[in-house]
N, C-alpha and C positions, 0 to 999 in steps of 0.2 A: 224265263221267270227267275231262275237262280241268280242271274246277273243283277237283278233289281236289289236283292238283299246283300250283295257283296259290297264291301267298301270300294270307293272309286279307285283307290290305289291298286287293289287286286285286279280290277277290270283292265286298267291300263297295263299292268304287268303281264297279265294273261295275253292281252292283245299284242304286246311287244314280243313275247315268246313265240306266238303264232306267226307274227311277221318275220321274225328271225329264221324260223324253220322254213317258211315259204321262200325267203331269200336264199337260204342254203340249198333248197331244192332247185331253184333257178340257176344257182351258181354251178351245181353239179351238171346240169343240162348244158350250160355254156361250155364247161370244161370238156364234156364228152363230145360236143359238136366240134369244138376247135381241134381237139386231138384227132378226131376222125378225119377232118380236113387235112391235117398234117400227115396222117397215115396215107391218105390218098395221094398226096404229093410225093411222099417218099416211095410209094409203090410205083408211081410213074417214073421217078428217078431210077429206081432199081431196074425197072424194065428197060429203060433206054440205056442206062449205064452197062447193064449186063450184056446188051447187044453190041455196044461199041467199045467198051473199055474192060472187057473181061480179063485180058492179060495184064493191062497196066494198072487197074484199080480193083483188084479182088478184095483187098482189105476194106475199101469203102463200101462195096456191095455187101460184104459180111456184116459190117457195122450197121448199115441201114436195116438189114434183116433183124438184127438184135434190137435195134431201136424201135422198129415197127412192133415187135413182140412186146416190148416194154410199154409202148403207148397203148396197145390193145388191152393190156392188163389194166392200165390206168382207166381206160374207157369202161371196161367191165366193172371196175370198182366204183366208178361214178354212177352207173346204173343201179348197182346194189345199194349204194348209199341213198340214192333217190327213193328207192322202195322202202328202206328203213325210215326215212324221214316222212314219207307218206303215211306209213303206219303210225308213226308218232303223232302226226297231225290229226289223224282220225281218232286216236285214243286220248288226245289232249295232253300227252306227256312231252316233256322237252328232252333234248339230248344232253347227256352229261357234258359239262363244260370242258373236261379234260380231253374228250374225244375230238373236239375242235382243234386243239393244239396238236394232237397225234395226227389228225387228218392233214393239217397244214404242213407238218414236218414231212409226212409221206409225200404229199404233192410236190413240195419244193425239192425233195430229194430226187424226183424223177428226172428233171433236166440235168442234175449233177451226175446221175448214173449215165445218162445219154452222152454227156460230154466225156466222161471217163471211157465209155465204149468207143467213141470216136477217136479219142487220143491214143488208144491202143492200136488203132487200125490206120490212122493217117497221122500227119504231122501234128504234134500236140498244140502248137501255136494256132494252127488252122482250126482245131477243135475248140479252142478257147474263144475264138471269135466267130464261130459258126452260128447259123440262125437258131440253133437249139438254145442259145443264150437268151433269146427273146421270150422263151416259155416262162422264165423266171418272172418276167413282168406280168404275164397273164395271171399267174397265181397270186402275185402281190396285189394287183388291182382287184381281182375277184375276192380277195380276203376282206375287202371293205364291205361286201354284202353281208358279212356276218354281224355287222353293226357293233363290233367290238374293236376299238382302236388298239388295245393291247395285243390282240390277235394279229392285226395287220402289221404292227411293229415286230412281233415275233416272226411272222412270215418273212418280212424283209430282212431281218437280222439273220435268220437261218440261211436264206439265199445268199447273203453276203459272205457269211462265214464259210459256207460250203464252196462258193466260187473261189474265195481266197485260198482255201486249203487245196483245192484242185490246181490252182495256178502255181 
């Protein structure tokens, strides 16, 4: 009944905010699922590598263990953010816009940290072209679900700057 007396602009604005929060919640679920798949793959690699290459690749196994811990931290953060967003949706409040930029910076920094961990334990060139590099694209693409082109540009720019600095 309240919506009947609100101007049409407010209704559209409120619907847009709700849709943006719903998309953000979906984005966090996709991130958590993708990272958990990566962790599963890394655990399998660690298991097989530790059985076959313990003497020749101890640095790689150590790096994988640190990266798995980092990814599990990111997954836990994603589930916490989903809960916060759900509470915001239920109360009708929106997230502060600054938090989206802080969140994007944190997410894009995770692959950078993983590349640094790898480069400390294996050849730095191999770390720079490792599959971890592809995680940048996941975060850049998923930033479009925020429905804010400036945030997508910010995410891509941070990823590029961090990768160039690591290189």
